[in-house]
N, C-alpha and C positions, 0 to 999 in steps of 0.2 A: 491546562487540560492534561490530565493524567491519561496516558495511553499505555496499556499493558496487555501482554498475552496471558496474564494470570487471571483467575476467576475472582480473587479477593486481593485487597491491598492491606497488608499488615498495619494495624493501628487505625484503620478507617472502617466505617460502617456504611453499608449500602442502605440508604434511606428510601430510594425509589428506583425501580427499573423503568426506563423510558423507552425501551425497545431496541430492535436491531437497527444499526446504522451502517451505511456502506459508502464506498467511493470507488471509482474506477478511472482508468486512463488507458486509451488505446493509442499506440504509437506505431508508426511505420518506419522501416529501415531507411536510412539516408544512403543515397547512391555512393557517396564517397566512403562512408563507413563500410558498405557492402564490398567495395573493391578491396579495401584494406583487410577486411575479414577474410576474403578469399585468398589473399596473399599470406596472411597469418596462418591459414589452414595448411599451407604447404610446409611451414617450418615449425608449427606448433606454438602454444603459448596463449595467454589471455587475450580475448578480443575486447580491448579496453573501450572501443567505441560503443559496443553493445552493452558492456557493463555500465557505462555512463547513461546510456539510453534507458536501461531498466531502472537504475537508481532514480533518475528524474521522474520516471513514471510512478515508482513507488511513493516518492515524496508528494507528487501531485494527487494521487489516489488517496493517500493518508490525509492530506489537507482537506480534500473534499469530504471525507468521512468525519473529520473533526468539525467542520462547518455544519454538517447535518446534525451532529450531536449538540453543538452549541445552540442551534435553532430550537432544539427540544428542551433546552435548559439544563443539559448535563454538564458535569464538571469532570467526568471521566468516561473513558471507553475501555471496557474490560473484555478479556477473552478474544483479543484481536487475532485475526488470521488473514493470511495473504494467499492468493491464488494467481497463477499465470496460465493463459491459454492463447493459442494461436487462433485469430479470428479471420484471417485472410492471408494470402501469400505475402509474406514480408511484413505482416502486422501482428502485434501481440497486445493482449489486454492484461493489465495488472488490476486485480480486484481485491479489495480489502473490506473486511466487515468485522463488527464487534457489537457488544451490548452497551448502549448508552445508559449511564447510571448517575444518580446524585449521591455523592459520598459526603460523610461528615466524620468528625473526630470520634 
């Protein structure tokens, strides 16, 4: 499955638009990560626990979008975009969407 933020793929032709596909993941902070983040705030630096949490969420949301595209018969998802939002205290949603298409040479 080709996944790209581009509207076109060089050397490929869009044969069919299959529609918008999406995936999301909502994750809550882990108490241990939250304590370490609080300590890190005192001295500065990357909050690696949160970085890992968001990376896992992006991967899960992307996998869900790809599965939805496959179920429509797509071989690519183009114009992919990501969005993040806070849905509750200590919980964030990663949302990804794009256009499912059927590409050919």
